[in-house]
N, C-alpha and C positions, 0 to 999 in steps of 0.2 A: 844602303848608305852606311858608311863606317860610323860606329857608335860615337866616337869623339866629334866627328863632323856634325852629327845629329845634335849632340849636346850644345855645340857652339851655335848652331843655327837656332836652337830653342832659346838659348841665353840671349841672343841678339833679337829674337822675336818680340818679347814683351818687356825687356829691360829689367831693371832692379826694383821690383815692386814686392814688398813683403805681404801686402794685403791685396788680394785679387780685386776687391771692390774699387781700388784706386787706379786700376789699369784703364787708361783711356781706350775707347773703342778703336782709335787710330792705331794702337799697338797690337791689336788682335791679328795673329798670323792667319794667312789664307786658309790653312787647314781647319782652323777653328771657325772662321767665317763660312767655309764650305759646309761644315757639319751643321751649323745653325741653319743654313739654307736648306739642307736636306730635311731638317726637322720642321721647318716653318713654311717652305714654299708650297707644298701641296695642301689642298683643302682637306681638312680632317672633319669627319662628321660631328664629333663631339669635342673638338679641341680648337682653341684659338690659333690662328695662323698669322702670317706677316701683316695682314690687314688690321687685325685686332691690335697688334703691337704698334703699328703706325698710328692708329687711332688714339691709343693710350699716350703716345708722344705728341698728340695734338697736331698731326699733319692734316692738311685740308683734304677734302674729297678729291679735288683736282690733282693734288700731288700724289695721293694714294692711287688714283687712276693711272697717272704717269708711271709710277713704280710698277704697276701691274702689267705694263707693256714690255718691261724688261725681261730678259731670259731668266733671271733670278731676281724676283722682287725683293727677297730678303737681303741679298748683297747690295742692291740699290738702297734699301732702307738703312743698312749699316753705314753706307757712305754718307747718307744724310745725317745720321746720328753722330757720325764722326765729325762732320762739319759743325754740328751744334756743340761739340765738346763733351758729349755724354761719356760717362765712365761705366765700366762693367757693373759696378754695384747698383747703379740705377737701372741698367738693363735687366739684371737679375731680379730686382724688386718688381719691375713691371711684369716680367714673365711669371713671377710667383703670383701676382695679383690676377693674372690671366689663367691661373691654375695650370700652367705648363711646367709642372714639377719635373717631368721627364727632361725638358730642355734645360732647366736650371741645373739639375743633377749632372747632365752631360757636360754643360759648359764649365761647371765648377771642377769636375773630374779632369777635363782636358787642361784647364789652366793650372790646376794643382800639379798635374804631371809635368807640364812645361816648367813651372817654378821649381819643382823638386829636381828636375834634370839640370836646371841652371845652377841650383845650389850644389848639387853633386859635382858639376863641372868646376865650380869655383873651389870646392873642397879639394878636388883632385889636382887642380892647378897649383894650389898652395901647400899641399901635403908633401912632406919629404918622401922620396921614393926609395 
């Protein structure tokens, strides 16, 4: 993909949020959602997975069972969090409480990269050439 096209797609993905904590889950690009799914869908011996995350957000046992029937329970969970109006900051906070520092770090790095690419795109658009 051409670099400028990538920057435009990144800018359009999350919008103009200076603080990643304020980004609504609804604005998470698919590639970020997919990365979260890769990290949370599998059962890890010593790590919290999507079920623990759903439980921390007070989803009922029946809803968690329903999510578990989906091909990606994490993507399903993110859709439910989106419907609740959850923002990235709250997601990061819950992941940290679940001791998923790996997932917190990955999510922050992905969103920082998207935000930085968007800022660079804005700078290049308004800079004299």
